[in-house]
C-alpha positions in Angstrom: 116.0 -108.7 -59.2 112.8 -110.1 -57.6 114.2 -113.6 -57.4 117.2 -112.2 -55.6 115.0 -110.4 -53.1 113.0 -113.6 -52.5 116.1 -115.7 -52.1 117.4 -113.2 -49.5 114.2 -113.3 -47.6 114.1 -117.1 -47.5 117.7 -117.4 -46.6 117.4 -114.8 -43.9 114.5 -116.7 -42.3 116.2 -120.0 -42.4 119.4 -118.5 -41.0 117.4 -116.9 -38.2 115.7 -120.2 -37.3 119.1 -121.9 -37.3 120.6 -119.2 -35.0 117.7 -119.5 -32.6 118.1 -123.3 -32.6 121.8 -123.1 -31.8 121.3 -120.5 -29.1 118.2 -121.8 -27.4 117.5 -125.4 -28.6 115.4 -127.2 -31.1 112.0 -126.4 -29.6 112.7 -122.7 -29.7 113.9 -123.0 -33.3 110.7 -124.7 -34.3 108.7 -122.0 -32.5 110.6 -119.3 -34.4 109.7 -121.2 -37.6 106.1 -121.4 -36.6 106.2 -117.7 -35.8 107.4 -116.9 -39.3 104.5 -119.0 -40.6 102.0 -117.0 -38.5 103.5 -113.7 -39.8 103.4 -114.9 -43.4 99.7 -116.0 -43.2 98.5 -112.9 -41.2 100.2 -110.5 -43.6 99.7 -112.5 -46.8 96.0 -113.1 -46.1 95.5 -109.7 -44.4 93.8 -111.8 -41.7 93.0 -109.0 -39.2 90.8 -109.7 -36.2 90.3 -105.9 -35.8 89.6 -105.4 -39.5 87.0 -108.2 -39.6 85.1 -106.7 -36.7 85.3 -103.2 -38.1 84.0 -104.3 -41.5 81.0 -105.8 -39.8 80.3 -102.9 -37.5 80.6 -100.2 -40.3 79.4 -102.1 -43.4 77.7 -105.2 -42.1 80.3 -107.2 -44.0 80.3 -110.6 -42.2 83.2 -112.3 -44.0 85.8 -111.5 -41.3 83.6 -112.9 -38.6 82.7 -116.0 -40.6 86.4 -116.7 -41.2 87.2 -116.2 -37.5 84.4 -118.6 -36.5 85.8 -121.1 -39.0 89.2 -120.7 -37.4 87.8 -121.3 -34.0 86.0 -124.5 -35.1 89.0 -125.9 -36.9 91.4 -125.0 -34.0 89.0 -126.6 -31.5 88.5 -129.7 -33.6 92.2 -130.2 -34.0 93.3 -129.5 -30.5 90.6 -130.4 -28.0 91.0 -134.2 -28.4 94.8 -133.8 -28.0 94.5 -131.7 -24.8 91.9 -134.1 -23.3 94.1 -137.1 -24.0 97.5 -135.6 -23.1 97.5 -136.3 -19.4 98.3 -132.7 -18.7 101.3 -132.4 -21.1 99.2 -130.1 -23.2 97.2 -127.3 -21.6 94.5 -125.0 -23.0 94.0 -121.3 -22.4 91.6 -121.4 -19.5 91.0 -118.4 -17.2 88.5 -117.4 -14.5 85.5 -115.1 -15.1 86.7 -112.1 -13.1 85.7 -108.5 -13.0 89.0 -107.7 -14.7 88.0 -109.9 -17.6 84.9 -107.9 -18.3 86.5 -104.5 -17.9 89.7 -105.5 -19.7 88.1 -107.1 -22.7 85.8 -104.0 -23.2 88.8 -101.6 -23.0 90.9 -103.8 -25.3 88.1 -103.9 -27.9 87.8 -100.1 -28.0 91.6 -99.5 -28.0 92.4 -102.0 -30.8 90.2 -100.1 -33.2 92.1 -96.9 -32.5 95.4 -98.7 -32.8 94.2 -100.4 -36.0 95.3 -103.8 -34.8 95.2 -106.1 -31.8 98.3 -107.8 -30.4 99.0 -110.0 -33.5 97.9 -107.2 -35.8 100.3 -104.8 -34.2 103.2 -107.2 -34.7 102.5 -108.2 -38.3 101.8 -104.6 -39.4 104.9 -103.4 -37.7 106.8 -106.1 -39.6 105.1 -104.9 -42.8 106.3 -101.3 -42.1 103.2 -99.6 -40.8 104.2 -96.3 -39.1 101.2 -96.5 -36.8 102.2 -100.0 -35.5 105.7 -98.8 -34.9 104.2 -96.3 -32.5 101.8 -98.8 -30.9 104.4 -101.5 -30.3 106.5 -99.9 -27.5 103.5 -98.6 -25.7 101.7 -101.9 -25.9 104.8 -103.6 -24.5 105.0 -101.2 -21.5 101.2 -101.5 -21.0 101.5 -105.3 -20.9 104.3 -105.1 -18.4 102.4 -102.8 -16.2 99.1 -104.7 -16.5 100.8 -107.9 -15.6 102.3 -106.2 -12.5 98.8 -105.3 -11.4 97.1 -108.5 -12.5 97.2 -110.2 -9.1 95.4 -107.3 -7.6 92.8 -107.3 -10.4 92.1 -111.0 -9.9 91.7 -110.4 -6.1 88.9 -108.0 -6.9 86.6 -110.9 -7.4 84.7 -113.0 -9.9 83.8 -116.6 -10.6 86.2 -119.5 -11.1 87.1 -120.8 -14.6 84.6 -122.8 -16.5 86.3 -125.4 -18.6 83.9 -127.3 -20.9 86.4 -130.1 -21.3 85.2 -131.3 -17.9 82.2 -132.7 -19.8 84.5 -134.5 -22.2 86.0 -133.3 -25.5 83.1 -134.3 -27.8 80.6 -132.3 -25.7 83.0 -129.4 -25.5 83.6 -129.4 -29.2 79.9 -129.6 -29.9 79.2 -126.6 -27.7 82.0 -124.7 -29.4 80.8 -125.5 -32.9 77.2 -124.5 -31.9 78.4 -121.2 -30.5 80.5 -120.4 -33.6 77.7 -121.4 -35.9 75.3 -119.1 -34.0 77.6 -116.2 -34.3 78.1 -116.8 -38.0 74.3 -117.1 -38.6 73.6 -113.9 -36.7 76.3 -112.1 -38.6 74.8 -113.3 -41.9 71.3 -112.4 -40.9 72.5 -108.9 -39.9 74.1 -108.5 -43.3 71.0 -109.6 -45.2 68.8 -107.2 -43.1 71.2 -104.4 -43.9 71.0 -105.1 -47.6 67.3 -105.3 -47.5 67.0 -102.0 -45.6 69.3 -100.3 -48.2 67.2 -101.7 -51.1 64.0 -100.4 -49.4 65.5 -96.9 -48.9 66.4 -96.8 -52.6 62.9 -97.7 -53.8 59.9 -95.6 -54.9 61.0 -91.9 -55.4 58.2 -89.4 -55.1 59.4 -86.4 -57.0 61.1 -85.6 -60.3 64.2 -84.5 -58.4 64.1 -87.7 -56.4 63.8 -89.7 -59.6 66.9 -88.1 -61.0 68.8 -88.7 -57.8 67.6 -92.3 -57.8 68.9 -92.8 -61.4 72.3 -91.4 -60.5 72.5 -93.5 -57.4 71.4 -96.6 -59.3 74.1 -96.1 -61.9 76.8 -95.4 -59.3 75.6 -98.3 -57.1 75.7 -100.7 -60.1 79.3 -99.8 -60.8 80.3 -99.9 -57.2 78.5 -103.2 -56.6 80.1 -104.8 -59.6 83.6 -103.7 -58.5 82.9 -104.6 -54.9 81.6 -108.1 -55.9 84.8 -109.0 -57.6 86.9 -107.6 -54.7 84.7 -109.4 -52.2 85.3 -112.7 -54.0 89.1 -112.3 -53.8 88.9 -111.1 -50.2 86.8 -114.0 -49.2 89.2 -116.5 -50.6 92.0 -114.9 -48.6 89.9 -115.0 -45.5 89.2 -118.7 -45.7 92.7 -119.6 -46.7 94.0 -117.6 -43.8 91.6 -119.4 -41.4 92.7 -122.8 -42.6 96.4 -122.1 -42.4 96.2 -120.4 -39.0 94.3 -123.4 -37.6 97.1 -125.8 -38.8 99.8 -123.5 -37.3 97.8 -123.2 -34.1 97.8 -127.0 -33.8 101.5 -127.3 -34.4 102.3 -124.5 -31.9 100.3 -126.4 -29.2 102.2 -129.6 -29.9 105.6 -128.0 -29.9 105.1 -125.5 -27.0 102.6 -127.5 -25.0 100.4 -124.5 -24.8 98.2 -122.4 -27.2 99.6 -119.6 -29.3 99.9 -116.4 -27.4 101.1 -112.8 -28.0 100.7 -110.6 -24.9 103.0 -112.3 -22.4 106.0 -112.0 -24.7 105.4 -108.3 -25.2 105.1 -107.9 -21.4 108.5 -109.7 -21.0 110.0 -107.1 -23.5 108.6 -104.3 -21.4 109.8 -105.8 -18.1 113.3 -106.4 -19.5 113.4 -102.8 -20.8 112.4 -101.2 -17.5 114.8 -103.5 -15.6 117.6 -102.4 -17.8 116.7 -98.8 -16.9 117.0 -99.6 -13.2 113.5 -100.5 -12.2 113.7 -103.0 -9.4 111.1 -105.7 -9.9 112.3 -108.1 -7.2 109.3 -107.2 -5.0 106.7 -107.1 -7.9 103.6 -109.1 -7.3 103.9 -110.6 -10.8 107.4 -110.2 -12.2 109.1 -110.8 -8.8 107.8 -114.4 -8.4 108.4 -117.6 -10.3 108.3 -118.4 -13.1 108.1 -114.8 -14.3 111.1 -113.7 -12.4 113.2 -116.3 -14.2 112.0 -114.9 -17.6 113.8 -111.6 -16.7 117.0 -113.5 -16.1 116.9 -115.9 -19.1 117.7 -114.7 -22.6 114.7 -113.5 -24.5 115.0 -116.4 -27.0 114.3 -118.8 -24.1 110.7 -117.4 -23.8 108.1 -119.3 -25.8 105.9 -116.3 -26.6 108.8 -113.9 -27.3 110.5 -116.2 -29.8 107.2 -116.8 -31.7 106.5 -113.0 -31.7 109.9 -112.3 -33.2 109.4 -115.0 -35.9 105.9 -113.4 -36.6 107.5 -110.0 -37.2 110.0 -111.5 -39.6 107.3 -113.5 -41.4 105.4 -110.3 -41.9 108.5 -108.6 -43.2 109.0 -111.4 -45.8 105.4 -111.5 -46.9 105.1 -107.7 -47.3 108.4 -107.5 -49.3 107.9 -110.6 -51.4 107.0 -108.6 -54.4 108.9 -105.5 -53.6 108.9 -102.7 -50.9 105.8 -102.0 -49.0 104.1 -98.6 -49.3 102.7 -96.8 -46.2 101.7 -93.2 -45.8 102.6 -91.3 -42.6 99.5 -90.6 -40.4 98.9 -87.3 -38.8 100.4 -86.4 -35.4 96.9 -86.6 -33.9 96.4 -90.1 -35.2 99.8 -91.2 -34.0 99.2 -89.8 -30.5 95.9 -91.6 -30.3 97.4 -94.8 -31.4 100.2 -94.6 -28.8 97.7 -94.1 -26.1 95.6 -96.9 -27.5 98.6 -99.2 -27.5 99.2 -98.5 -23.8 95.5 -99.2 -23.0 95.6 -102.4 -25.1 98.7 -103.8 -23.3 97.3 -103.1 -19.9 93.8 -104.3 -20.5 95.1 -107.5 -22.2 96.7 -108.5 -18.9 93.4 -107.6 -17.1 91.5 -109.9 -19.5 94.0 -112.8 -19.7 95.0 -112.1 -23.3 94.2 -110.5 -26.6 92.4 -111.7 -29.7 94.8 -114.6 -29.9 95.4 -115.6 -26.3 91.9 -115.0 -24.9 89.6 -115.0 -28.0 91.1 -117.7 -30.2 92.9 -119.5 -27.4 90.0 -119.4 -25.0 87.2 -120.4 -27.4 89.4 -123.1 -29.1 90.3 -124.5 -25.6 86.5 -124.7 -24.7 86.9 -122.1 -21.9 83.8 -120.0 -21.2 86.0 -117.0 -20.6 86.8 -116.8 -24.3 83.2 -116.2 -25.1 82.9 -113.6 -22.4 86.0 -111.9 -23.8 84.5 -111.9 -27.3 81.2 -110.4 -26.3 82.8 -107.6 -24.2 85.6 -106.9 -26.7 83.1 -106.6 -29.6 81.0 -104.2 -27.6 84.1 -102.2 -26.9 85.0 -102.2 -30.6 81.6 -100.6 -31.4 82.6 -97.7 -29.2 86.2 -97.8 -30.5 85.0 -97.4 -34.1 83.0 -94.3 -33.2 86.0 -92.8 -31.4 88.2 -93.7 -34.4 86.0 -91.6 -36.7 86.4 -88.6 -34.3 90.2 -88.7 -34.5 90.1 -88.9 -38.3 91.3 -92.5 -38.7 
């Protein structure tokens, strides 16, 4: 029966791509196919931006950060020469250094730890059947709609203009990006080594018979745990690196097909805006949704929107990957945890619009496009994640 299940998943995906192509054109069909690829890779490799950061914050495990830095370098190397030589046909993710960027990135970093996923994480985990992500998804969409509505006012609050390193030529921009990613990877590795050294020092030289006995017990337990963890770490590392490689290729293809980097948040904001419009909310005078080209997005079919169609494909790709070997298994979180996640989703959606994107649009897209705002987003969102991890413990996550 497994072959029948897999045949159904493949056929369903291809039928969906064909339907999008017939309804919205070849480009949208290709974007739906790329979205499926993103979902398959994210779910299949468990490539979570949120998880990678939390692993480092809690356990000083640098593998997630290393893989993310590899993704940035590969994406930049593949796309910066194309953007520079396209004559404006291809654009990068470049944004100003505003107050809203600083505040929004910090809030997003904290909220995504409570929601157990960023924008892409919420989509692929919802596709995989996570009850938590089902709760986060609608509040994220509404928050993204509301944040976009207020975005012009946030930008007017002040800041600095965008700093695009491509102005210095793509070789220089790429070299700076590689150096920055290499520095982050080195610092993460150094922190991991220091943490292991501190743990080894704490376990050394017991001073009493009771301490000796406890040390022996800990040593035996640690030996077993370390051996088991070492095998798991090797498999996990392989999935991290494979995920980074495949995502970089998909990122390149998305840029070529769409003319812009891969994004998540705008499409979810469109969903929220369409929903409130259907409920009677008049957006004709809205500072964001009431002006072109965003007003047209509310009139056009949802499949005509680049980010929406990719997001939909991503969800299906995650469905297919999670059910490739059978039904997925998730436990239902507590009511307290679900309520916290719903609030976190609202904060994530709103703050992502303040900060010009999430881990994909601002972090990956910004850094891979050689825009300084991507590095500012990363620093502030990571600081927010440190706070978010602590709050997460308090709500029993």
